[in-house]
LOSE-527855 format. One record per atom (N, C-alpha, C): chain; atom name; x, y, z; residue number from 1. Coordinates in nm, 3 decimals. Layout:
BEGIN
@c=A | a=CA | X=X | Y=Y | Z=Z | k=NUM
...
This chain:
BEGIN
@c=A | a=N | X=-0.691 | Y=1.505 | Z=-1.079 | k=1
@c=A | a=CA | X=-0.831 | Y=1.496 | Z=-1.041 | k=1
@c=A | a=C | X=-0.845 | Y=1.454 | Z=-0.896 | k=1
@c=A | a=N | X=-0.742 | Y=1.470 | Z=-0.818 | k=2
@c=A | a=CA | X=-0.749 | Y=1.434 | Z=-0.677 | k=2
@c=A | a=C | X=-0.803 | Y=1.548 | Z=-0.593 | k=2
@c=A | a=N | X=-0.806 | Y=1.526 | Z=-0.466 | k=3
@c=A | a=CA | X=-0.853 | Y=1.628 | Z=-0.372 | k=3
@c=A | a=C | X=-0.733 | Y=1.713 | Z=-0.331 | k=3
@c=A | a=N | X=-0.747 | Y=1.843 | Z=-0.340 | k=4
@c=A | a=CA | X=-0.636 | Y=1.932 | Z=-0.305 | k=4
@c=A | a=C | X=-0.632 | Y=1.954 | Z=-0.154 | k=4
@c=A | a=N | X=-0.524 | Y=2.013 | Z=-0.107 | k=5
@c=A | a=CA | X=-0.507 | Y=2.039 | Z=0.035 | k=5
@c=A | a=C | X=-0.613 | Y=2.136 | Z=0.087 | k=5
@c=A | a=N | X=-0.650 | Y=2.236 | Z=0.006 | k=6
@c=A | a=CA | X=-0.752 | Y=2.331 | Z=0.050 | k=6
@c=A | a=C | X=-0.887 | Y=2.263 | Z=0.067 | k=6
@c=A | a=N | X=-0.921 | Y=2.173 | Z=-0.022 | k=7
@c=A | a=CA | X=-1.047 | Y=2.102 | Z=-0.011 | k=7
@c=A | a=C | X=-1.049 | Y=2.014 | Z=0.114 | k=7
@c=A | a=N | X=-0.936 | Y=1.949 | Z=0.145 | k=8
@c=A | a=CA | X=-0.927 | Y=1.869 | Z=0.267 | k=8
@c=A | a=C | X=-0.944 | Y=1.954 | Z=0.392 | k=8
@c=A | a=N | X=-0.883 | Y=2.072 | Z=0.393 | k=9
@c=A | a=CA | X=-0.896 | Y=2.162 | Z=0.508 | k=9
@c=A | a=C | X=-1.040 | Y=2.210 | Z=0.526 | k=9
@c=A | a=N | X=-1.107 | Y=2.240 | Z=0.417 | k=10
@c=A | a=CA | X=-1.248 | Y=2.282 | Z=0.425 | k=10
@c=A | a=C | X=-1.334 | Y=2.169 | Z=0.480 | k=10
@c=A | a=N | X=-1.312 | Y=2.047 | Z=0.435 | k=11
@c=A | a=CA | X=-1.387 | Y=1.931 | Z=0.485 | k=11
@c=A | a=C | X=-1.359 | Y=1.911 | Z=0.633 | k=11
@c=A | a=N | X=-1.232 | Y=1.925 | Z=0.674 | k=12
@c=A | a=CA | X=-1.196 | Y=1.910 | Z=0.815 | k=12
@c=A | a=C | X=-1.266 | Y=2.014 | Z=0.902 | k=12
@c=A | a=N | X=-1.270 | Y=2.138 | Z=0.858 | k=13
@c=A | a=CA | X=-1.337 | Y=2.245 | Z=0.934 | k=13
@c=A | a=C | X=-1.487 | Y=2.215 | Z=0.946 | k=13
@c=A | a=N | X=-1.549 | Y=2.169 | Z=0.840 | k=14
@c=A | a=CA | X=-1.692 | Y=2.137 | Z=0.844 | k=14
@c=A | a=C | X=-1.718 | Y=2.022 | Z=0.941 | k=14
@c=A | a=N | X=-1.633 | Y=1.918 | Z=0.937 | k=15
@c=A | a=CA | X=-1.649 | Y=1.803 | Z=1.027 | k=15
@c=A | a=C | X=-1.633 | Y=1.847 | Z=1.173 | k=15
@c=A | a=N | X=-1.536 | Y=1.933 | Z=1.200 | k=16
@c=A | a=CA | X=-1.516 | Y=1.982 | Z=1.337 | k=16
@c=A | a=C | X=-1.635 | Y=2.065 | Z=1.382 | k=16
@c=A | a=N | X=-1.690 | Y=2.147 | Z=1.295 | k=17
@c=A | a=CA | X=-1.807 | Y=2.226 | Z=1.331 | k=17
@c=A | a=C | X=-1.930 | Y=2.139 | Z=1.358 | k=17
@c=A | a=N | X=-1.946 | Y=2.033 | Z=1.281 | k=18
@c=A | a=CA | X=-2.063 | Y=1.946 | Z=1.297 | k=18
@c=A | a=C | X=-2.050 | Y=1.859 | Z=1.421 | k=18
@c=A | a=N | X=-1.936 | Y=1.794 | Z=1.439 | k=19
@c=A | a=CA | X=-1.922 | Y=1.697 | Z=1.547 | k=19
@c=A | a=C | X=-1.857 | Y=1.755 | Z=1.672 | k=19
@c=A | a=N | X=-1.773 | Y=1.852 | Z=1.660 | k=20
@c=A | a=CA | X=-1.703 | Y=1.906 | Z=1.775 | k=20
@c=A | a=C | X=-1.576 | Y=1.827 | Z=1.803 | k=20
@c=A | a=N | X=-1.480 | Y=1.894 | Z=1.867 | k=21
@c=A | a=CA | X=-1.350 | Y=1.830 | Z=1.890 | k=21
@c=A | a=C | X=-1.357 | Y=1.718 | Z=1.992 | k=21
@c=A | a=N | X=-1.443 | Y=1.733 | Z=2.093 | k=22
@c=A | a=CA | X=-1.452 | Y=1.631 | Z=2.197 | k=22
@c=A | a=C | X=-1.504 | Y=1.498 | Z=2.141 | k=22
@c=A | a=N | X=-1.606 | Y=1.507 | Z=2.057 | k=23
@c=A | a=CA | X=-1.663 | Y=1.385 | Z=1.999 | k=23
@c=A | a=C | X=-1.562 | Y=1.321 | Z=1.902 | k=23
@c=A | a=N | X=-1.491 | Y=1.401 | Z=1.824 | k=24
@c=A | a=CA | X=-1.391 | Y=1.347 | Z=1.733 | k=24
@c=A | a=C | X=-1.279 | Y=1.278 | Z=1.809 | k=24
@c=A | a=N | X=-1.241 | Y=1.336 | Z=1.925 | k=25
@c=A | a=CA | X=-1.138 | Y=1.274 | Z=2.008 | k=25
@c=A | a=C | X=-1.186 | Y=1.138 | Z=2.059 | k=25
@c=A | a=N | X=-1.311 | Y=1.130 | Z=2.101 | k=26
@c=A | a=CA | X=-1.367 | Y=1.003 | Z=2.148 | k=26
@c=A | a=C | X=-1.374 | Y=0.900 | Z=2.036 | k=26
@c=A | a=N | X=-1.414 | Y=0.944 | Z=1.918 | k=27
@c=A | a=CA | X=-1.423 | Y=0.853 | Z=1.803 | k=27
@c=A | a=C | X=-1.284 | Y=0.801 | Z=1.768 | k=27
@c=A | a=N | X=-1.185 | Y=0.889 | Z=1.772 | k=28
@c=A | a=CA | X=-1.048 | Y=0.847 | Z=1.743 | k=28
@c=A | a=C | X=-0.997 | Y=0.745 | Z=1.843 | k=28
@c=A | a=N | X=-1.025 | Y=0.767 | Z=1.971 | k=29
@c=A | a=CA | X=-0.983 | Y=0.673 | Z=2.074 | k=29
@c=A | a=C | X=-1.053 | Y=0.538 | Z=2.059 | k=29
@c=A | a=N | X=-1.183 | Y=0.542 | Z=2.029 | k=30
@c=A | a=CA | X=-1.258 | Y=0.417 | Z=2.009 | k=30
@c=A | a=C | X=-1.207 | Y=0.341 | Z=1.887 | k=30
@c=A | a=N | X=-1.174 | Y=0.414 | Z=1.782 | k=31
@c=A | a=CA | X=-1.120 | Y=0.350 | Z=1.663 | k=31
@c=A | a=C | X=-0.985 | Y=0.285 | Z=1.691 | k=31
@c=A | a=N | X=-0.901 | Y=0.353 | Z=1.768 | k=32
@c=A | a=CA | X=-0.771 | Y=0.297 | Z=1.806 | k=32
@c=A | a=C | X=-0.786 | Y=0.171 | Z=1.889 | k=32
@c=A | a=N | X=-0.881 | Y=0.173 | Z=1.985 | k=33
@c=A | a=CA | X=-0.906 | Y=0.053 | Z=2.067 | k=33
@c=A | a=C | X=-0.956 | Y=-0.063 | Z=1.982 | k=33
@c=A | a=N | X=-1.041 | Y=-0.033 | Z=1.885 | k=34
@c=A | a=CA | X=-1.094 | Y=-0.137 | Z=1.798 | k=34
@c=A | a=C | X=-0.983 | Y=-0.200 | Z=1.714 | k=34
@c=A | a=N | X=-0.892 | Y=-0.117 | Z=1.665 | k=35
@c=A | a=CA | X=-0.780 | Y=-0.169 | Z=1.585 | k=35
@c=A | a=C | X=-0.689 | Y=-0.256 | Z=1.670 | k=35
@c=A | a=N | X=-0.662 | Y=-0.212 | Z=1.795 | k=36
@c=A | a=CA | X=-0.579 | Y=-0.292 | Z=1.886 | k=36
@c=A | a=C | X=-0.645 | Y=-0.426 | Z=1.915 | k=36
@c=A | a=N | X=-0.776 | Y=-0.424 | Z=1.939 | k=37
@c=A | a=CA | X=-0.848 | Y=-0.549 | Z=1.965 | k=37
@c=A | a=C | X=-0.846 | Y=-0.642 | Z=1.847 | k=37
@c=A | a=N | X=-0.862 | Y=-0.587 | Z=1.728 | k=38
@c=A | a=CA | X=-0.858 | Y=-0.668 | Z=1.606 | k=38
@c=A | a=C | X=-0.721 | Y=-0.732 | Z=1.588 | k=38
@c=A | a=N | X=-0.615 | Y=-0.654 | Z=1.609 | k=39
@c=A | a=CA | X=-0.480 | Y=-0.708 | Z=1.593 | k=39
@c=A | a=C | X=-0.451 | Y=-0.817 | Z=1.695 | k=39
@c=A | a=N | X=-0.494 | Y=-0.797 | Z=1.819 | k=40
@c=A | a=CA | X=-0.469 | Y=-0.901 | Z=1.920 | k=40
@c=A | a=C | X=-0.550 | Y=-1.027 | Z=1.891 | k=40
@c=A | a=N | X=-0.672 | Y=-1.010 | Z=1.838 | k=41
@c=A | a=CA | X=-0.753 | Y=-1.127 | Z=1.801 | k=41
@c=A | a=C | X=-0.689 | Y=-1.202 | Z=1.685 | k=41
@c=A | a=N | X=-0.634 | Y=-1.130 | Z=1.590 | k=42
@c=A | a=CA | X=-0.566 | Y=-1.196 | Z=1.478 | k=42
@c=A | a=C | X=-0.443 | Y=-1.270 | Z=1.528 | k=42
@c=A | a=N | X=-0.371 | Y=-1.211 | Z=1.622 | k=43
@c=A | a=CA | X=-0.252 | Y=-1.274 | Z=1.676 | k=43
@c=A | a=C | X=-0.290 | Y=-1.400 | Z=1.754 | k=43
@c=A | a=N | X=-0.395 | Y=-1.391 | Z=1.836 | k=44
@c=A | a=CA | X=-0.442 | Y=-1.507 | Z=1.913 | k=44
@c=A | a=C | X=-0.492 | Y=-1.617 | Z=1.821 | k=44
@c=A | a=N | X=-0.560 | Y=-1.581 | Z=1.715 | k=45
@c=A | a=CA | X=-0.610 | Y=-1.679 | Z=1.619 | k=45
@c=A | a=C | X=-0.496 | Y=-1.752 | Z=1.551 | k=45
@c=A | a=N | X=-0.390 | Y=-1.682 | Z=1.519 | k=46
@c=A | a=CA | X=-0.273 | Y=-1.744 | Z=1.456 | k=46
@c=A | a=C | X=-0.204 | Y=-1.841 | Z=1.551 | k=46
@c=A | a=N | X=-0.199 | Y=-1.806 | Z=1.681 | k=47
@c=A | a=CA | X=-0.138 | Y=-1.895 | Z=1.779 | k=47
@c=A | a=C | X=-0.222 | Y=-2.021 | Z=1.797 | k=47
@c=A | a=N | X=-0.354 | Y=-2.006 | Z=1.798 | k=48
@c=A | a=CA | X=-0.442 | Y=-2.122 | Z=1.812 | k=48
@c=A | a=C | X=-0.427 | Y=-2.215 | Z=1.693 | k=48
@c=A | a=N | X=-0.414 | Y=-2.161 | Z=1.573 | k=49
@c=A | a=CA | X=-0.399 | Y=-2.244 | Z=1.455 | k=49
@c=A | a=C | X=-0.266 | Y=-2.318 | Z=1.459 | k=49
@c=A | a=N | X=-0.161 | Y=-2.250 | Z=1.506 | k=50
@c=A | a=CA | X=-0.031 | Y=-2.314 | Z=1.516 | k=50
@c=A | a=C | X=-0.036 | Y=-2.430 | Z=1.615 | k=50
@c=A | a=N | X=-0.105 | Y=-2.410 | Z=1.728 | k=51
@c=A | a=CA | X=-0.117 | Y=-2.517 | Z=1.827 | k=51
@c=A | a=C | X=-0.196 | Y=-2.634 | Z=1.769 | k=51
@c=A | a=N | X=-0.301 | Y=-2.607 | Z=1.695 | k=52
@c=A | a=CA | X=-0.381 | Y=-2.714 | Z=1.637 | k=52
@c=A | a=C | X=-0.301 | Y=-2.791 | Z=1.531 | k=52
@c=A | a=N | X=-0.218 | Y=-2.722 | Z=1.455 | k=53
@c=A | a=CA | X=-0.137 | Y=-2.790 | Z=1.355 | k=53
@c=A | a=C | X=-0.035 | Y=-2.882 | Z=1.419 | k=53
@c=A | a=N | X=0.016 | Y=-2.843 | Z=1.535 | k=54
@c=A | a=CA | X=0.112 | Y=-2.927 | Z=1.605 | k=54
@c=A | a=C | X=0.046 | Y=-3.056 | Z=1.655 | k=54
@c=A | a=N | X=-0.077 | Y=-3.045 | Z=1.700 | k=55
@c=A | a=CA | X=-0.148 | Y=-3.160 | Z=1.754 | k=55
@c=A | a=C | X=-0.219 | Y=-3.240 | Z=1.645 | k=55
@c=A | a=N | X=-0.219 | Y=-3.190 | Z=1.522 | k=56
@c=A | a=CA | X=-0.290 | Y=-3.252 | Z=1.410 | k=56
@c=A | a=C | X=-0.438 | Y=-3.269 | Z=1.438 | k=56
@c=A | a=N | X=-0.494 | Y=-3.178 | Z=1.516 | k=57
@c=A | a=CA | X=-0.637 | Y=-3.178 | Z=1.543 | k=57
@c=A | a=C | X=-0.701 | Y=-3.065 | Z=1.463 | k=57
@c=A | a=N | X=-0.818 | Y=-3.090 | Z=1.405 | k=58
@c=A | a=CA | X=-0.884 | Y=-2.983 | Z=1.330 | k=58
@c=A | a=C | X=-0.935 | Y=-2.873 | Z=1.424 | k=58
@c=A | a=N | X=-0.934 | Y=-2.750 | Z=1.376 | k=59
@c=A | a=CA | X=-0.990 | Y=-2.640 | Z=1.451 | k=59
@c=A | a=C | X=-1.141 | Y=-2.647 | Z=1.448 | k=59
@c=A | a=N | X=-1.205 | Y=-2.581 | Z=1.542 | k=60
@c=A | a=CA | X=-1.350 | Y=-2.581 | Z=1.545 | k=60
@c=A | a=C | X=-1.403 | Y=-2.513 | Z=1.420 | k=60
@c=A | a=N | X=-1.489 | Y=-2.580 | Z=1.346 | k=61
@c=A | a=CA | X=-1.545 | Y=-2.526 | Z=1.224 | k=61
@c=A | a=C | X=-1.456 | Y=-2.545 | Z=1.102 | k=61
@c=A | a=N | X=-1.343 | Y=-2.610 | Z=1.117 | k=62
@c=A | a=CA | X=-1.250 | Y=-2.630 | Z=1.005 | k=62
@c=A | a=C | X=-1.297 | Y=-2.748 | Z=0.921 | k=62
@c=A | a=N | X=-1.294 | Y=-2.733 | Z=0.789 | k=63
@c=A | a=CA | X=-1.331 | Y=-2.841 | Z=0.698 | k=63
@c=A | a=C | X=-1.211 | Y=-2.933 | Z=0.683 | k=63
@c=A | a=N | X=-1.229 | Y=-3.061 | Z=0.719 | k=64
@c=A | a=CA | X=-1.117 | Y=-3.154 | Z=0.712 | k=64
@c=A | a=C | X=-1.117 | Y=-3.233 | Z=0.582 | k=64
@c=A | a=N | X=-1.236 | Y=-3.261 | Z=0.530 | k=65
@c=A | a=CA | X=-1.243 | Y=-3.329 | Z=0.400 | k=65
@c=A | a=C | X=-1.370 | Y=-3.287 | Z=0.331 | k=65
@c=A | a=N | X=-1.362 | Y=-3.279 | Z=0.201 | k=66
@c=A | a=CA | X=-1.477 | Y=-3.236 | Z=0.124 | k=66
@c=A | a=C | X=-1.542 | Y=-3.357 | Z=0.059 | k=66
@c=A | a=N | X=-1.672 | Y=-3.371 | Z=0.082 | k=67
@c=A | a=CA | X=-1.745 | Y=-3.484 | Z=0.024 | k=67
@c=A | a=C | X=-1.797 | Y=-3.443 | Z=-0.112 | k=67
@c=A | a=N | X=-1.792 | Y=-3.535 | Z=-0.204 | k=68
@c=A | a=CA | X=-1.843 | Y=-3.507 | Z=-0.338 | k=68
@c=A | a=C | X=-1.995 | Y=-3.526 | Z=-0.338 | k=68
@c=A | a=N | X=-2.059 | Y=-3.485 | Z=-0.444 | k=69
@c=A | a=CA | X=-2.205 | Y=-3.498 | Z=-0.453 | k=69
@c=A | a=C | X=-2.247 | Y=-3.643 | Z=-0.454 | k=69
@c=A | a=N | X=-2.165 | Y=-3.735 | Z=-0.507 | k=70
@c=A | a=CA | X=-2.199 | Y=-3.876 | Z=-0.510 | k=70
@c=A | a=C | X=-2.201 | Y=-3.935 | Z=-0.370 | k=70
@c=A | a=N | X=-2.110 | Y=-3.889 | Z=-0.281 | k=71
@c=A | a=CA | X=-2.104 | Y=-3.941 | Z=-0.146 | k=71
@c=A | a=C | X=-2.223 | Y=-3.894 | Z=-0.062 | k=71
@c=A | a=N | X=-2.279 | Y=-3.779 | Z=-0.093 | k=72
@c=A | a=CA | X=-2.388 | Y=-3.724 | Z=-0.014 | k=72
@c=A | a=C | X=-2.521 | Y=-3.788 | Z=-0.046 | k=72
@c=A | a=N | X=-2.535 | Y=-3.849 | Z=-0.163 | k=73
@c=A | a=CA | X=-2.664 | Y=-3.910 | Z=-0.204 | k=73
@c=A | a=C | X=-2.682 | Y=-4.044 | Z=-0.144 | k=73
């Protein structure tokens, strides 16, 4: 019940006719740049967390202790 190769080719031809090859090339490049940016941000975030763990300082927005309902009243 999957999609066959012929159905994929028909969909590809329709997409190329609707958007054109130039626009698809631009979308592909933009998608690649977005993925690279996401990966570098994830890498930078991991380095920041490692540095914070070494200093035993909480990260910005990090929950350090959870208060119970009795403590909040």
